[in-house]
MARNUKOL-299263 format. One record per residue: residue in one letter; chain; y, x, z of N, C-alpha, C in turn. Coordinates in pm, 1 decimal. Last residue first. Layout:
# MARNUKOL-299263
<node A, A, <Y, X, Z>, <Y, X, Z>, <Y, X, Z>>
...
***
This chain:
# MARNUKOL-299263
<node Q, A, <1910.0, -217.6, 246.0>, <1979.4, -289.8, 142.1>, <2122.7, -316.0, 178.1>>
<node K, A, <1828.8, 116.9, 348.6>, <1853.6, -22.8, 379.1>, <1929.7, -85.0, 263.3>>
<node K, A, <1612.7, 337.0, 165.5>, <1751.0, 299.3, 213.7>, <1752.5, 149.7, 247.3>>
<node I, A, <1323.0, 494.3, 254.9>, <1376.2, 380.0, 182.9>, <1511.3, 344.2, 252.8>>
<node A, A, <1216.7, 837.5, 203.3>, <1272.2, 730.3, 286.5>, <1330.4, 619.6, 201.2>>
<node A, A, <975.0, 1091.0, 215.9>, <1060.0, 1002.4, 135.4>, <1103.1, 887.8, 230.0>>
<node T, A, <852.4, 1426.8, 236.6>, <902.6, 1308.4, 294.7>, <980.6, 1224.4, 194.0>>
<node S, A, <740.4, 1601.9, 53.6>, <689.7, 1601.6, 190.3>, <730.6, 1475.1, 264.6>>
<node A, A, <636.4, 1565.1, -270.1>, <743.2, 1531.6, -174.7>, <680.7, 1525.9, -37.9>>
<node G, A, <554.9, 1760.8, -563.6>, <521.2, 1692.1, -438.9>, <643.8, 1667.2, -356.0>>
<node V, A, <702.2, 1690.9, -884.8>, <653.2, 1780.6, -781.4>, <623.7, 1697.5, -658.0>>
<node D, A, <814.9, 1510.9, -1063.3>, <698.5, 1589.0, -1111.7>, <641.8, 1683.4, -1004.8>>
<node I, A, <899.9, 1177.2, -938.3>, <928.3, 1319.2, -959.4>, <802.2, 1395.0, -994.4>>
<node G, A, <868.2, 915.1, -851.4>, <913.3, 941.0, -988.0>, <952.3, 1085.0, -1018.3>>
<node C, A, <754.7, 851.3, -618.5>, <900.1, 859.8, -617.3>, <953.1, 885.4, -759.4>>
<node A, A, <488.2, 880.1, -680.7>, <538.8, 743.7, -649.8>, <694.1, 738.1, -652.4>>
<node A, A, <485.4, 1158.7, -701.6>, <462.9, 1078.1, -822.7>, <511.9, 933.7, -802.0>>
<node G, A, <520.4, 1230.2, -432.3>, <623.3, 1269.3, -537.5>, <609.1, 1182.7, -658.0>>
<node L, A, <286.3, 1119.8, -332.6>, <417.8, 1064.9, -281.4>, <523.4, 1103.2, -381.9>>
<node K, A, <96.1, 1273.6, -455.8>, <97.8, 1133.4, -486.1>, <230.4, 1071.1, -440.3>>
<node K, A, <165.3, 1525.4, -344.1>, <166.3, 1510.6, -490.0>, <175.0, 1361.1, -528.4>>
<node M, A, <123.0, 1489.0, -70.4>, <261.0, 1515.6, -119.8>, <268.1, 1491.7, -269.6>>
<node S, A, <-97.3, 1249.0, 59.9>, <-73.2, 1352.1, -38.8>, <75.3, 1365.3, -81.0>>
<node D, A, <-139.2, 1040.7, 244.7>, <-228.0, 1153.1, 244.2>, <-184.1, 1269.6, 155.9>>
<node V, A, <118.0, 911.8, 462.0>, <39.6, 906.8, 336.8>, <-38.4, 1035.7, 324.0>>
<node R, A, <245.1, 720.8, 729.7>, <178.1, 845.2, 685.3>, <106.0, 813.7, 551.2>>
<node H, A, <565.6, 591.0, 824.9>, <431.3, 572.7, 760.1>, <374.5, 703.5, 714.3>>
<node C, A, <766.1, 476.4, 1065.1>, <725.6, 601.2, 1004.4>, <581.7, 583.8, 956.5>>
<node P, A, <1048.9, 278.9, 1140.5>, <905.5, 279.0, 1110.5>, <870.7, 404.7, 1026.0>>
<node I, A, <1279.0, 393.6, 1375.5>, <1257.7, 369.8, 1235.3>, <1108.2, 379.4, 1206.5>>
<node N, A, <1392.7, 449.6, 1624.2>, <1312.6, 334.2, 1606.2>, <1297.1, 293.8, 1458.0>>
<node L, A, <1518.0, 690.6, 1667.4>, <1599.7, 582.9, 1612.8>, <1525.3, 453.8, 1584.4>>
<node E, A, <1308.7, 844.0, 1765.9>, <1432.1, 831.4, 1845.8>, <1517.2, 710.0, 1801.2>>
<node E, A, <1126.5, 831.5, 1554.6>, <1092.4, 775.1, 1687.3>, <1216.4, 747.5, 1772.4>>
<node A, A, <1277.7, 970.1, 1366.0>, <1234.8, 835.4, 1337.5>, <1200.4, 763.5, 1468.7>>
<node L, A, <1299.5, 1221.7, 1483.0>, <1420.7, 1141.8, 1468.9>, <1388.5, 997.4, 1442.4>>
<node N, A, <1026.6, 1301.2, 1473.1>, <1099.3, 1289.3, 1600.8>, <1220.2, 1201.2, 1590.4>>
<node V, A, <978.0, 1301.4, 1195.2>, <896.3, 1214.4, 1286.3>, <975.3, 1192.3, 1416.5>>
<node V, A, <1156.2, 1498.2, 1109.6>, <1171.1, 1362.1, 1063.2>, <1096.5, 1264.8, 1158.2>>
<node K, A, <1052.0, 1719.1, 1240.4>, <1191.5, 1681.4, 1267.0>, <1214.3, 1534.7, 1223.4>>
<node Q, A, <801.6, 1742.8, 1121.6>, <807.8, 1696.4, 1265.1>, <949.7, 1656.3, 1300.1>>
<node T, A, <814.8, 1853.2, 872.1>, <813.5, 1707.8, 881.8>, <825.2, 1655.4, 1026.1>>
<node I, A, <809.1, 2134.7, 926.6>, <922.2, 2070.1, 854.2>, <928.8, 1919.6, 880.8>>
<node Q, A, <576.4, 2171.0, 1058.1>, <699.3, 2217.9, 1121.0>, <820.8, 2154.9, 1053.2>>
<node G, A, <382.9, 2078.0, 879.5>, <414.9, 2000.2, 1000.4>, <540.9, 2043.8, 1067.7>>
<node N, A, <396.9, 2062.6, 537.1>, <413.7, 2151.4, 650.6>, <463.6, 2076.4, 776.7>>
<node A, A, <183.2, 1799.6, 414.7>, <306.1, 1871.1, 414.9>, <310.0, 1962.1, 539.4>>
<node D, A, <-28.0, 1623.7, 415.2>, <-52.8, 1765.5, 375.7>, <70.5, 1850.2, 367.3>>
<node D, A, <76.4, 1378.5, 483.0>, <-5.8, 1449.2, 580.1>, <-30.4, 1591.9, 547.3>>
<node A, A, <403.9, 1285.1, 413.9>, <277.5, 1328.8, 357.5>, <205.5, 1412.5, 463.3>>
<node I, A, <578.0, 1001.7, 525.1>, <555.3, 1143.1, 546.8>, <412.4, 1179.4, 492.1>>
<node Y, A, <838.7, 770.8, 492.7>, <701.0, 806.2, 452.4>, <686.7, 959.1, 462.3>>
<node V, A, <1038.0, 533.5, 669.6>, <1016.0, 672.7, 627.1>, <863.5, 687.1, 594.2>>
<node E, A, <1285.5, 268.2, 653.6>, <1157.8, 321.3, 685.2>, <1135.1, 456.2, 620.3>>
<node S, A, <1561.1, 237.0, 635.2>, <1482.8, 129.8, 697.6>, <1342.5, 170.3, 730.7>>
<node I, A, <1864.2, 427.8, 670.0>, <1720.4, 418.6, 637.0>, <1653.4, 307.6, 708.8>>
<node D, A, <2124.8, 490.3, 741.4>, <2100.9, 427.7, 614.2>, <1958.0, 399.6, 581.0>>
<node G, A, <2231.4, 625.9, 960.7>, <2189.5, 486.6, 975.1>, <2155.6, 415.1, 849.3>>
<node N, A, <2284.5, 888.7, 948.1>, <2390.8, 802.6, 901.4>, <2357.8, 651.5, 918.9>>
<node K, A, <2036.5, 992.6, 1009.9>, <2147.2, 1011.7, 1108.0>, <2265.0, 922.2, 1076.4>>
<node M, A, <1905.9, 935.4, 774.9>, <1862.5, 870.6, 899.1>, <1975.0, 881.4, 1000.0>>
<node A, A, <2034.8, 1101.1, 589.7>, <2048.4, 955.6, 578.3>, <2007.9, 884.3, 704.8>>
<node K, A, <1948.0, 1351.8, 691.6>, <2091.6, 1315.4, 681.6>, <2112.6, 1165.8, 673.2>>
<node L, A, <1671.7, 1332.6, 661.8>, <1731.1, 1351.5, 792.9>, <1877.4, 1312.2, 795.5>>
<node T, A, <1652.7, 1308.9, 382.5>, <1600.0, 1203.8, 466.6>, <1664.3, 1210.5, 606.7>>
<node Q, A, <1754.2, 1550.5, 294.1>, <1824.7, 1429.4, 256.0>, <1782.8, 1312.1, 345.1>>
<node K, A, <1556.3, 1725.5, 403.9>, <1700.3, 1738.5, 436.5>, <1775.4, 1609.7, 411.9>>
<node T, A, <1311.8, 1631.8, 286.2>, <1332.4, 1632.6, 429.6>, <1483.6, 1635.8, 465.9>>
<node G, A, <1284.3, 1402.1, 10.4>, <1299.6, 1535.0, 72.6>, <1344.2, 1525.1, 216.4>>
<node I, A, <1451.0, 1127.5, -133.0>, <1336.1, 1220.9, -137.8>, <1375.1, 1351.1, -72.7>>
<node I, A, <1507.0, 788.4, -101.3>, <1563.0, 921.8, -77.7>, <1445.8, 1017.0, -64.3>>
<node I, A, <1506.5, 496.1, -300.3>, <1433.0, 603.4, -233.6>, <1520.7, 727.1, -216.6>>
<node R, A, <1581.2, 272.4, -434.5>, <1634.0, 288.3, -301.1>, <1575.0, 402.8, -224.7>>
<node S, A, <1446.8, 274.1, -673.3>, <1590.3, 279.6, -681.1>, <1657.3, 300.0, -546.1>>
<node R, A, <1181.1, 228.5, -590.3>, <1222.0, 360.9, -636.6>, <1374.1, 377.2, -644.4>>
<node L, A, <1020.3, 29.5, -490.5>, <1157.1, 44.3, -440.1>, <1222.8, 175.7, -478.4>>
<node Q, A, <773.1, 58.2, -610.8>, <847.8, -63.4, -632.2>, <997.1, -50.5, -587.9>>
<node T, A, <692.0, 307.5, -503.2>, <710.5, 291.0, -647.7>, <799.5, 167.7, -676.8>>
<node V, A, <669.7, 239.7, -228.9>, <763.8, 343.3, -272.8>, <794.8, 328.0, -416.8>>
<node K, A, <464.1, 51.4, -249.3>, <594.6, 11.9, -202.1>, <700.3, 109.8, -242.3>>
<node E, A, <250.9, 212.7, -342.8>, <299.4, 101.9, -426.6>, <441.3, 56.3, -380.5>>
<node Y, A, <212.2, 384.0, -126.1>, <257.3, 436.3, -252.4>, <314.7, 330.2, -344.0>>
<node S, A, <125.2, 195.0, 70.5>, <243.2, 272.1, 87.4>, <297.4, 332.0, -44.4>>
<node M, A, <-119.6, 81.9, 0.4>, <-3.4, 2.4, 0.4>, <124.1, 86.0, 2.1>>
***
């Protein structure tokens, strides 16, 4: 389900850890997706901030699949959906 939702909402997706963290701090994010095969030291910041801000955090199994769902040719460690 997760990959499909990301694909359907591609126009509202923020890709990458830095951009996701920035948007979360600005209050622009409704939910976050994190790839299990991404570097945990990098993604842990997103997980911690999501818990702090009560943003739903979903796990997916593959950076490559998450990147493809986002419409990019490389893997994505994190992706976030902007609020409407």
